[in-house]
C-alpha positions in Angstrom: 13.7 -175.7 -130.1 15.7 -172.6 -129.7 19.3 -172.8 -128.5 22.5 -170.7 -128.4 25.0 -172.5 -130.6 28.8 -172.0 -131.1 29.7 -172.9 -134.7 33.4 -172.0 -134.6 35.9 -170.8 -132.1 36.4 -167.0 -131.8 33.1 -166.3 -133.4 29.9 -165.0 -131.7 27.5 -167.7 -130.7 24.0 -167.4 -132.3 20.4 -168.2 -131.3 19.3 -170.9 -133.7 16.8 -173.8 -134.1 17.9 -177.3 -133.3 16.5 -180.7 -132.5 14.8 -181.2 -129.1 16.8 -184.0 -127.3 15.4 -187.1 -125.6 17.0 -188.7 -122.5 18.9 -192.0 -122.8 19.5 -194.5 -120.0 20.5 -192.7 -116.7 19.6 -189.3 -118.1 16.9 -186.7 -117.6 15.5 -184.1 -119.9 14.9 -180.6 -118.4 12.7 -177.9 -119.7 15.0 -175.0 -118.9 13.6 -172.0 -117.0 17.0 -170.2 -116.6 20.7 -170.7 -117.4 23.5 -169.1 -115.3 26.4 -167.6 -117.2 30.0 -168.2 -116.1 33.5 -166.9 -117.0 34.1 -170.4 -118.3 31.5 -169.7 -121.1 33.8 -167.0 -122.4 36.8 -169.3 -122.3 34.8 -172.0 -124.3 34.2 -169.5 -127.1 38.0 -169.0 -127.5 38.9 -172.7 -126.8 40.7 -171.9 -123.6 38.6 -173.8 -121.2 39.7 -177.1 -119.6 37.0 -179.0 -121.5 36.5 -178.4 -125.2 33.3 -179.8 -126.6 33.2 -180.8 -130.3 32.0 -178.0 -132.6 29.2 -177.0 -133.1 27.7 -177.2 -129.6 25.1 -175.5 -127.5 26.5 -173.3 -124.8 25.5 -173.0 -121.1 27.1 -174.9 -118.1 24.3 -174.7 -115.5 20.6 -174.6 -115.5 17.4 -174.8 -113.5 14.0 -175.9 -114.6 11.5 -178.7 -114.5 12.0 -182.4 -115.4 10.4 -183.0 -118.8 11.0 -186.8 -118.9 13.4 -189.4 -117.5 15.4 -192.1 -119.2 15.5 -195.8 -118.3 16.9 -196.6 -114.9 16.2 -193.1 -113.4 14.2 -193.4 -110.2 15.3 -190.3 -108.1 13.6 -187.7 -110.4 10.2 -187.4 -112.0 8.4 -185.2 -114.6 7.5 -181.8 -113.2 10.1 -181.8 -110.5 12.1 -178.6 -110.0 15.8 -179.3 -110.4 19.1 -177.6 -111.0 21.9 -179.2 -113.0 25.5 -178.8 -114.0 25.2 -179.7 -117.7 28.7 -178.8 -118.9 27.2 -177.6 -122.1 23.7 -177.4 -123.7 22.1 -175.2 -121.0 21.3 -172.1 -123.2 18.4 -173.9 -124.8 14.7 -174.5 -124.2 15.5 -178.1 -123.3 18.6 -179.9 -122.2 19.5 -183.6 -121.4 22.1 -184.5 -118.8 23.1 -187.4 -116.6 20.8 -187.7 -113.6 23.7 -187.7 -111.2 24.5 -184.1 -112.2 21.1 -182.9 -111.0 19.8 -181.8 -107.6 16.3 -181.0 -106.4 15.5 -177.3 -105.9 13.7 -176.3 -102.7 10.3 -174.7 -103.2 11.6 -171.6 -101.5 14.3 -171.0 -104.1 13.3 -169.2 -107.4 14.6 -171.1 -110.4 16.5 -167.9 -111.6 18.5 -168.2 -108.3 19.0 -171.9 -108.7 20.3 -171.5 -112.2 23.3 -169.5 -110.9 23.8 -171.4 -107.7 25.6 -174.7 -108.3 28.9 -173.7 -109.8 29.6 -170.5 -107.9 28.5 -171.7 -104.4 29.7 -175.2 -105.1 33.2 -174.0 -106.1 33.6 -171.8 -103.0 32.3 -174.2 -100.5 34.4 -177.2 -101.8 37.5 -174.9 -102.0 37.1 -173.4 -98.5 35.7 -176.3 -96.5 37.2 -179.3 -98.3 40.5 -178.2 -99.9 41.7 -175.3 -97.7 39.9 -176.5 -94.5 39.2 -172.9 -93.5 38.7 -172.6 -89.7 36.7 -170.1 -87.7 38.8 -167.1 -86.7 41.2 -167.3 -89.6 41.7 -164.5 -92.1 40.4 -165.2 -95.6 41.4 -162.9 -98.5 39.1 -163.0 -101.5 40.4 -161.6 -104.8 37.7 -160.6 -107.2 35.3 -160.4 -104.3 32.3 -159.1 -106.3 32.4 -161.6 -109.1 30.4 -164.7 -109.7 32.5 -167.0 -107.5 34.3 -164.4 -105.4 31.1 -163.1 -103.8 30.1 -166.6 -102.8 33.5 -167.0 -101.2 32.9 -163.9 -99.1 29.5 -165.1 -98.0 30.6 -168.7 -97.3 33.8 -167.6 -95.5 31.8 -165.3 -93.3 29.3 -168.1 -92.6 32.2 -170.4 -91.6 33.4 -167.8 -89.0 36.4 -166.4 -90.9 37.5 -162.7 -91.0 36.9 -162.0 -94.7 39.0 -159.4 -96.5 37.5 -158.5 -99.8 39.4 -157.1 -102.8 37.5 -155.7 -105.8 37.6 -152.7 -108.1 35.4 -149.7 -107.2 33.3 -148.8 -104.2 30.1 -150.0 -105.7 31.5 -153.6 -105.9 33.1 -153.3 -102.4 29.7 -152.3 -101.0 28.2 -155.6 -102.3 31.0 -157.6 -100.8 30.5 -155.7 -97.5 26.8 -156.7 -97.5 27.8 -160.3 -98.1 29.9 -160.4 -94.9 33.3 -158.9 -95.7 34.9 -157.4 -92.6 37.5 -155.4 -94.5 37.2 -154.1 -98.1 40.2 -153.0 -100.3 39.9 -151.3 -103.7 42.4 -152.9 -106.0 42.5 -149.8 -108.2 43.7 -147.5 -105.5 45.6 -149.3 -102.7 49.0 -150.9 -102.4 47.7 -154.4 -101.8 50.9 -155.8 -100.4 51.3 -152.9 -97.9 47.6 -153.0 -96.9 47.7 -156.8 -96.2 50.9 -156.5 -94.2 49.3 -153.7 -92.1 46.4 -156.1 -91.4 48.8 -158.7 -90.0 48.8 -161.2 -92.8 46.4 -163.8 -94.2 45.7 -167.5 -93.6 43.9 -168.4 -96.8 43.8 -166.7 -100.2 40.9 -167.3 -102.6 42.1 -166.2 -106.0 39.8 -166.1 -109.0 41.8 -163.3 -110.7 45.5 -164.3 -111.1 48.0 -161.6 -111.7 48.6 -158.8 -110.9 46.9 -159.5 -107.6 48.1 -163.0 -106.9 51.8 -162.3 -106.1 51.2 -159.7 -103.4 48.5 -161.9 -102.0 50.9 -164.9 -101.8 53.5 -162.8 -100.1 51.0 -161.7 -97.4 50.3 -165.3 -96.3 51.3 -166.2 -92.8 53.4 -169.4 -92.2 51.4 -172.5 -93.2 49.0 -170.3 -95.2 47.0 -171.8 -98.1 46.6 -170.3 -101.5 43.5 -171.4 -103.5 43.9 -171.1 -107.3 40.4 -170.8 -108.6 40.7 -169.1 -111.9 42.5 -166.4 -113.9 39.9 -163.8 -114.9 42.7 -161.2 -115.0 44.2 -163.0 -117.9 47.6 -163.9 -116.5 48.4 -167.2 -114.7 50.7 -166.6 -111.7 54.1 -168.2 -111.4 55.2 -168.6 -107.8 58.8 -169.0 -106.7 59.2 -172.3 -105.0 61.6 -170.8 -102.5 58.8 -168.6 -101.0 56.6 -171.6 -100.6 59.5 -173.5 -98.9 60.6 -170.8 -96.5 57.1 -170.0 -95.3 55.7 -173.5 -95.5 53.0 -172.4 -97.8 50.5 -174.6 -99.8 49.2 -173.8 -103.2 45.9 -175.6 -103.9 44.1 -176.0 -107.2 40.4 -176.3 -107.4 38.4 -177.4 -110.5 34.9 -178.0 -109.3 33.7 -179.9 -112.3 36.5 -182.4 -112.0 34.9 -183.9 -108.8 32.1 -185.3 -111.0 34.6 -187.8 -112.3 36.9 -188.7 -109.4 35.0 -187.8 -106.2 31.3 -187.1 -106.9 30.3 -187.8 -103.3 32.4 -184.8 -102.1 30.6 -182.6 -104.6 27.1 -183.8 -103.9 27.7 -183.7 -100.2 28.8 -180.1 -100.5 25.7 -179.1 -102.5 23.4 -180.7 -99.9 25.0 -178.6 -97.2 24.6 -175.5 -99.3 20.9 -176.2 -100.0 20.4 -176.6 -96.3 22.2 -173.3 -95.7 19.9 -171.6 -98.2 16.8 -172.9 -96.5 18.2 -171.7 -93.2 18.8 -168.2 -94.6 22.5 -168.4 -94.1 23.3 -167.6 -97.8 21.4 -165.6 -100.3 22.5 -165.5 -104.0 23.2 -162.1 -105.6 22.1 -161.8 -109.2 22.9 -158.4 -110.8 21.2 -159.1 -114.2 18.4 -161.4 -115.3 18.1 -161.1 -119.1 15.6 -162.6 -121.5 16.7 -165.3 -123.9 17.0 -163.0 -126.9 19.5 -160.8 -125.0 22.0 -163.6 -124.2 24.8 -161.8 -126.1 24.4 -158.8 -123.7 25.0 -161.1 -120.8 28.3 -162.3 -122.4 29.4 -158.7 -122.9 28.6 -157.8 -119.3 30.7 -160.7 -118.2 33.5 -159.9 -120.6 33.7 -156.3 -119.5 33.2 -157.0 -115.8 30.1 -154.9 -115.6 28.2 -157.4 -113.4 28.3 -158.4 -109.7 27.5 -161.8 -108.5 25.7 -163.8 -111.3 24.2 -163.1 -114.7 21.2 -165.3 -115.5 19.5 -165.8 -118.8 15.7 -166.4 -118.4 14.5 -168.9 -121.0 11.0 -169.6 -119.7 8.8 -168.6 -116.8 8.8 -170.9 -113.8 
């Protein structure tokens, strides 16, 4: 089968032929229709991601497709069923095998291209806002990187939860997309004094930060007493360092969120969150935004769009027709 493989760190991944895998006990094999790209894919190429698969490996963290076969002991899934899965690796291929407990059924109303980019982005934002920060209706939510893969879902979910969402992104085209997702206030990070603007707005209750510096520090300083700062990622390239005295004086809380970690220590929280999100999708409360759907042969273009921040929402690689 065809697969996108990384042979060595800091080298371009390539589309090659590799063996078609079979499921073992507790696993399912999925004929992949589409694979969602994530910033974590770029970090894996350079060895900077939290998880470092042994080289060489097939790239791709999340997929959607149809079950090809099931391994011994799997009863919740069956061949031909439409599913989405967090694979961790292996998704940029014509077939992938993963544990059955990393898979969820896909509603008939959801195109597989949408499902391929749904789990990580929406799962991260919902778990962060509802479970970790316990965002409440009427609170102010600041989203940094509001037009990106996870940032846009934070805008949409925050608005669905009744928060007043303040979106920060670079350029009016990206801010317009955040506005359409439910942002009440939009700030262009390339033109405004973020700290002054947030102060004029009266402060923030929750910060959702997928960027890091240089936006993180002014966002932290805009938090009201007992505010919560969600550290989601560092797409800006610099990890923020917060003075403990500021946290102390204002009674602030900095909260880390690594969505994939819940598969190990609290899988029920993760699967419960995904069930809620699938219900919201069927109710029309959330609608994924995909800026680019590219054919398998153009996967490298998808990585470049991600690297150069030329996309909004998700980039999806289409591997086979649904």
